[in-house]
N, C-alpha and C positions, 0 to 999 in steps of 0.2 A: 587450304582451309586452316585454320587456327586449332589450337589444342582444346581451346575452349567450346567452340562446337562440335567438334568430334567425342568429347566427353560431358553432353551435358547434364550426368545425375551426380557429377562433383560439385559440391557446392562451393562458393567463394573463399577463399583462405581467410576472408575476413569474416566472415559469417559465425554466429552463435549457432554450436553443435551440442546436441543431446543425446545419448545412445537410448532408445526405447526398453531396452531393457534392464536401464538402470533401477533398482530398486527403491533407495530411500537415500535422498541426499541429507545432509546432516543441517540441523537449525543452527545456523550460526550467531544465535543470541543476539545481542542488543548491539548494534552496529557502532552507537557512540555511548560512552558513558561520561558521565557528568564528572568533572576531575578540578581541582581547584584552582587549575591552568584556564579553562573554559568559564568559570564562574562570572568574572568580571564582564564577559561578553555577553552570557546569558542574562545576566540581571536587568537589563533595560526589557528585554522582551518578557521576560517572567514578573516584572513589576507592572508593566502593559495588562499582561492577560489575567492577572490577579483584578486588578482593578477592573476589569471587564466583566470577570465572573463576579465580584461583589454589587456593581450595577446591576449587572441579568437577575442575580436573587432578591435585590432589592425592588426591584420592579414587580418581581411574583414570577418570572420567566425561566425555564428550563436552561442552562447554560449549553450551549453549541457543542463543548466537550465536556470530559468528565474525568477527573484523574482516577487511576486504576483499571483504566481499561487495558488489555492485553494485546499488545502489537501484532498485527494482522498487516499483510498488505491487501492495499484497497486499489483493486483492478476489477474491468469489467468491463462488459460489452452492453452498452444501455440497450435496453428492449423498445425502445419508443418513448418520446417526452420526458418530460421532469416528470417523475414520480413514477417512471414506468418499472422500475426493478431493473436487474442486470444479473447477467451469469456472470460468476466469477471463477479464477480458478487460485487454487491454495499455493501455499511456498513451495510445493512439488513441483506444482504443473498439470495435477489432477482438477478436474471438475468439481467445484462443490454446489451445493444445493443454492437455488437461488432464491430471490425473495422478491417479494412485490408488497414492502411496508411502506404506507406513507408517515410522515414526520421524523422523529430525530432515527437513526440510523449507527448503530455500534459496529 
């Protein structure tokens, strides 16, 4: 028998592990900040998105995205179908409230 079959409770060495008694992970903040070196790479996308926002506002539609929203993980298990809501986890790994809100989600 291999050692793997004898020790089934040991996770593989490449598995992600987290202690169950861990209290609080530190929030790393914004993962990428806009630096002068990134601006030439970001400029075409920013211009395209700004144009899209102007077109949406001229049509009277609310843009899909809005500036000033807090960064948050967008993870979740769908409850069923489009618009069915989701059960999400926060960045610390705990369950957060679930929602059933049609329309624009923030």
